Every structure is written in C-alpha cells, then in structure tokens.
C-alpha positions in Angstrom: 0.2 0.0 0.1 1.7 3.3 -0.8 1.7 6.7 1.5 -1.1 7.2 3.1 -3.7 7.6 6.1 -4.8 3.8 7.3 -5.6 3.8 10.9 -7.8 7.4 12.9 -10.9 6.3 11.3 -13.4 6.1 14.7 -12.1 5.3 18.4 -10.4 2.4 19.4 -6.7 1.1 19.2 -5.3 0.6 16.1 -2.1 -0.8 15.1 0.2 0.0 12.3 3.2 -1.8 9.8 5.0 1.0 8.2 8.3 1.1 5.6 10.3 3.5 5.3 13.2 3.5 1.9 14.9 5.9 0.6 18.2 7.6 2.4 16.8 6.8 5.9 19.9 4.5 7.8 22.9 6.0 8.9 20.4 9.5 9.2 19.1 9.5 12.6 16.1 7.8 11.6 15.5 5.4 14.4 15.5 7.2 16.8 13.8 10.2 15.6 11.0 7.5 14.8 11.1 6.1 18.0 11.7 9.7 19.8 7.6 10.4 17.7 6.4 7.6 19.1 6.4 8.1 23.0 5.6 11.7 22.8 2.3 9.7 21.2 2.6 6.9 23.6 2.2 4.5 21.2 4.0 1.1 21.3 5.9 -1.3 19.3 9.5 -0.3 17.6 11.5 0.5 14.9 14.8 -1.2 12.9 16.6 -1.3 10.0 17.3 -3.7 7.4 18.3 -4.4 4.1 15.5 -2.1 2.2 15.4 0.7 5.0 14.2 0.8 7.9 10.6 -0.9 9.6 7.9 0.0 11.8 5.3 -1.3 13.9 3.1 1.2 15.9 0.2 0.7 18.1 -1.9 2.3 20.4 -5.0 5.2 20.4 -7.0 5.4 16.6 -6.0 9.4 17.0 -2.8 9.0 17.5 -1.7 6.3 15.4 -2.8 9.1 12.6 -0.9 11.7 14.1 2.0 9.2 14.2 1.7 7.7 9.9 0.7 12.6 9.7 3.9 13.5 10.9 6.1 11.1 10.4 7.6 12.4 6.9 6.9 16.1 7.9 9.2 16.3 10.8 12.4 13.1 9.9 15.9 14.4 10.6 17.6 17.0 8.0 19.6 14.7 6.2 16.8 11.6 5.9 15.4 11.9 2.1 12.3 8.8 2.2 11.7 7.8 -1.7 8.6 5.7 -0.5 6.7 4.7 3.1 4.3 2.3 3.2 1.9 1.6 6.0 -0.8 -1.2 6.3 -3.2 -1.4 9.2 -2.7 -4.9 11.3 -4.6 -6.3 14.1 -4.1 -5.1 17.7 -2.4 -6.8 19.7 -4.1 -4.9 23.0 -3.1 -6.0 26.1 -0.2 -8.4 24.7 1.7 -5.5 22.4 4.6 -4.5 23.7 5.5 -2.5 26.8 6.7 1.2 25.4 8.7 1.6 22.2 12.2 0.6 21.1 15.0 -0.1 18.6 15.2 -3.6 17.8 18.2 -5.6 15.9 18.7 -5.1 12.7 17.7 -7.2 9.9 18.5 -9.0 6.3 17.1 -8.8 4.0 17.6 -7.7 0.3 20.6 -4.9 0.8 19.0 -2.6 -1.4 18.9 0.1 1.1 20.3 3.4 0.1 23.4 4.8 2.6 23.3 8.4 3.6 26.8 10.0 2.0 29.8 11.5 4.1 27.9 14.9 6.3 30.6 17.8 7.2 30.6 18.2 11.4 27.8 20.1 12.4 27.6 23.0 14.5 27.9 20.9 17.6 30.5 18.2 17.6 32.2 21.8 16.0 31.8 23.5 19.4 32.9 20.5 21.7 36.4 20.3 19.3 37.4 23.3 20.9 35.8 23.0 23.8 38.8 22.3 26.4 36.8 21.4 29.2 35.0 19.0 27.1 36.2 14.8 26.5 36.3 15.5 23.6 38.6 18.2 23.0 40.6 18.0 19.5 39.6 14.9 19.0 40.0 14.6 15.3 37.3 12.0 15.1 34.2 13.9 16.9 30.6 13.2 15.4 27.3 12.7 16.0 24.0 11.4 15.0 23.9 14.5 12.7 26.9 14.1 11.2 30.5 12.4 10.5 30.8 9.3 8.2 28.7 6.8 6.7 29.6 6.2 3.4 33.3 5.9 4.0 32.8 3.8 6.7 30.1 1.1 5.9 30.9 -2.3 4.7 27.0 -3.7 4.6 24.0 -2.7 5.0 21.6 -2.6 7.7 23.8 0.1 8.7 24.6 -0.8 12.4 28.7 -0.4 14.1 28.7 -3.6 13.7 28.6 -3.0 9.6 31.1 0.0 9.6 34.7 0.0 10.0 34.2 1.3 13.7 33.4 -2.6 14.3 37.1 -2.8 16.2 36.5 0.1 18.2 34.9 -0.6 21.3 32.7 2.2 22.8 33.9 2.9 26.4 31.3 3.2 29.7 30.4 7.8 28.6 31.0 6.9 25.3 27.6 3.6 25.4 26.3 5.6 27.5 25.4 8.6 24.6 24.7 5.5 22.5 22.3 4.7 24.7 20.4 7.6 26.0 17.4 8.4 23.5 17.8 12.1 25.0 21.2 12.3 23.7 22.3 12.9 19.8 24.6 10.2 19.7 21.5 8.2 20.4 22.3 5.2 17.8 25.5 7.2 15.9 27.4 4.6 15.4 30.5 6.1 14.8 30.6 7.4 18.3 33.9 7.3 19.7 36.2 9.3 22.3 39.8 9.6 22.7 39.5 6.6 24.7 38.1 4.3 23.0 38.1 6.1 19.2 40.9 6.2 16.2 44.0 7.7 17.0 46.3 10.1 14.7 49.8 9.3 13.1 51.9 10.3 11.7 54.5 9.7 8.8 57.4 10.1 7.1 58.2 9.0 3.9 59.0 5.8 4.3 55.7 4.9 6.2 57.7 5.5 10.2 55.9 6.4 12.3 57.2 10.3 13.2 57.2 11.2 17.1 55.0 14.3 18.7 52.2 15.1 18.0 50.8 14.6 15.0 49.3 17.3 14.3 52.0 19.9 15.0 54.4 17.5 13.3 52.3 17.8 9.9 51.6 21.9 10.3 55.4 21.9 10.5 55.9 20.1 7.4 54.0 22.3 4.8 55.8 25.4 6.5 58.7 24.2 5.2 56.9 23.6 1.8 57.0 20.1 2.5 53.2 18.2 1.6 51.0 16.0 3.8 48.8 12.9 2.4 46.1 13.4 5.2 43.9 10.6 5.0 40.5 12.3 6.0 36.9 10.3 4.3 36.7 8.9 1.5 40.4 9.0 0.2 43.6 10.8 0.8 43.7 15.2 0.6 47.4 16.0 -1.3 48.1 19.5 1.2 50.6 22.6 0.8 51.0 25.8 1.8 48.4 27.4 -0.7 50.7 30.9 -0.2 54.6 28.5 -0.9 54.2 29.5 -4.7 57.5 26.5 -4.4 55.2 23.8 -2.9 52.2 24.6 -4.9 54.1 24.6 -7.9 56.0 21.0 -6.3 53.1 19.3 -6.1 51.6 20.8 -8.8 54.6 19.2 -11.1 54.3 15.7 -9.2 50.5 15.7 -9.8 51.6 16.4 -13.4 48.5 19.0 -12.9 49.8 22.0 -15.3 46.1 24.5 -15.4 43.5 23.6 -13.4 43.1 24.7 -10.6 43.4 23.2 -6.4 40.6 23.2 -4.2 42.1 26.0 -1.2 40.7 25.0 1.7 39.3 27.9 4.5 38.4 27.6 8.0 34.9 29.6 7.3 32.5 31.6 5.4 34.7 34.3 6.5 38.2 33.3 5.6 37.3 33.0 2.1 35.5 35.7 2.1 39.3 37.7 1.6 40.1 35.3 -1.3 37.0 35.5 -3.1 33.8 36.8 -3.4 30.7 34.7 -2.0 27.0 35.2 -2.9 24.7 34.4 -1.1 24.2 30.6 -2.5 27.8 30.2 -2.4 27.5 30.9 1.0 24.5 28.6 1.1 26.8 25.5 -0.1 29.4 26.1 2.1 28.5 25.4 4.9 25.7 23.1 3.9 26.4 19.2 5.6 27.6 18.7 2.1 30.7 21.3 2.3 31.3 20.6 -1.6 33.9 23.1 -2.9 32.1 25.7 -4.7 34.3 28.1 -7.4 33.9 31.3 -6.6 35.6 34.9 -9.0 38.8 35.8 -7.2 39.0 39.4 -5.3 41.0 41.4 -7.7 43.1 42.8 -4.0 42.8 38.8 -2.4 44.4 38.4 1.0 48.2 37.9 0.3 48.6 33.9 -2.4 50.4 31.3 -5.0 48.5 32.6 -8.0 50.0 29.2 -9.3 47.1 27.6 -7.5 44.6 28.8 -10.4 46.6 30.5 -12.8 44.4 32.5 -15.2 41.7 31.6 -13.8 39.3 34.8 -12.1 
C-alpha cells in the first residue's frame, strides 16, 4: 500500500506496519521515530533492514494517525524519503509491547541507500574546541547529525557492526550516550572519543611513524614547504601551503596537473570572503552539510596567496 493514512478512522486502538525507503539509515531516523512514537505514547518498535526502516506502532487510533502524518514531515534533515508504505494489522491489545523500542537490525535484500559522509555539525565543532569537553581536539568527533557514513560502511543494514568502527569498542561514557534517547548521539554508529576511538599518526615518506603531536608535525611539514597526504573521509587529500609558490608548483609538477586549479581550504566563510566574492547561494553551499568545493571569482586584491594555485583564472 502506498503512503497514506490507514488508521484513525473511528475510536479504539489501532496498529500499523510501516516501511520507509530512501536514505533513512545513518541519518538519525530510528532515534527520530523512537522519540515521535514515545511522545504519542505508542508501543511497538523500529529497526533497520536491507530495504530501509521497518516500524510497527500501536495505540489510540487518533495517535497512530497523527504518527503517520508527522512521520515524513518532521524527519531528520539528512533523511531522504522515497517511499512510505502503511498496512493496518490486528491490534495486540494487552499482549502489545511495553513502550516503544529500537530492535536489532534484520537482513533483507541489501537494497537500501546509505547516507553520504556529512560535514562536522556546529555542536560537534563546539565540542572540538572546548577545552573542558572530553572530545577536545578529538579529530573523529561526530554525532547522529554529522560524520562519516558511506566511507565507513561495509554492509547494510547500517549498524556499527557493519562499519569500520566495529573494532573500536565504545567506552562506558560513549556507550551511555549511544543508549540515551535524549542524547544527540543516541544510536550514532560512529560514536567514539579519545579513550575508545581511532587515533592520529604521522608517517614519514618511508612509512615510519614520527614521534610527537601528529597535527603539530603535519603543520611543521607544511610550513617547511613539504607535501602532506591527509587520510580523510573518502580517500587522501594532498595538502601544501597555498601561500608557498614553490610548494604549490612542486605539487602541480608531481601530479602532472599543469593547468587545473587546486581547491583551497579555508576555516570559514569569513576567510573565504577575504579571498573571493561569496554570494548568497555560494555561502549556502559552503556551510551546507555536504561542504562541497565551490568555484568562486577571486578578489582583485585578495589576501596573499600563490597565483600558481589557480593560474590564469579570474
């Protein structure tokens, strides 16, 4: 049955089975359904499978109907719903579940879509730079609203066990966040912290680990005119100091990239405005969860930088 309200006509209890397909795994959809159902005092469950998300919900007919109406309209911002199918099924009455829960994932077809990686959200960035936070300067900070998805997934349904995070056992604090319906890391599969997550390493050109702070070491290499290969989401980024003409020229020569402009990384929109003309649509893209590379016109009197980055481009 296609999307549509099948409960709520008349009094008494009602129970529905709902399937949601689209980009609904890795975007906080199960926690969202859980919160919505509990707010409406429904019982039942929500879970992932190879096709998307499956739901059963039971309660007063009017509340079940409201649940169906609100389900697509208030979905998490990163969710993309392609299809919702609803089937009325017999009520369980006194035999129904106590409360509403998130159940273990099921196999089933491997047809669901997986969310792309998402840029670090404002809440996580605030934690990253908060010296009092346990995730201060933790490069792998993430939550339900941001972080790696497609890059770390090995299989669907999208659960921690089916990602590259499976080998990192959550510490007690992270596990508490993961299991707390009121926390923004509730069922966030990549959740971790400096105590239990991945760590940074700096390797030299021969693959030997360099002692000391990896970030400070990488900065020193960049400032000395060297090239740093940064392993990030989706692959490696080759980085040089964009203000160092010699370093940029060396990278261009090594990549045999004679003319094509390089992308320039900036800290924020304000920094981008010092280099380029940033219109409204460009700003929207720059701060969007995708954080794409945006082609912008350069200021005639831009901040100092190597023209070799985008030689001959206005």
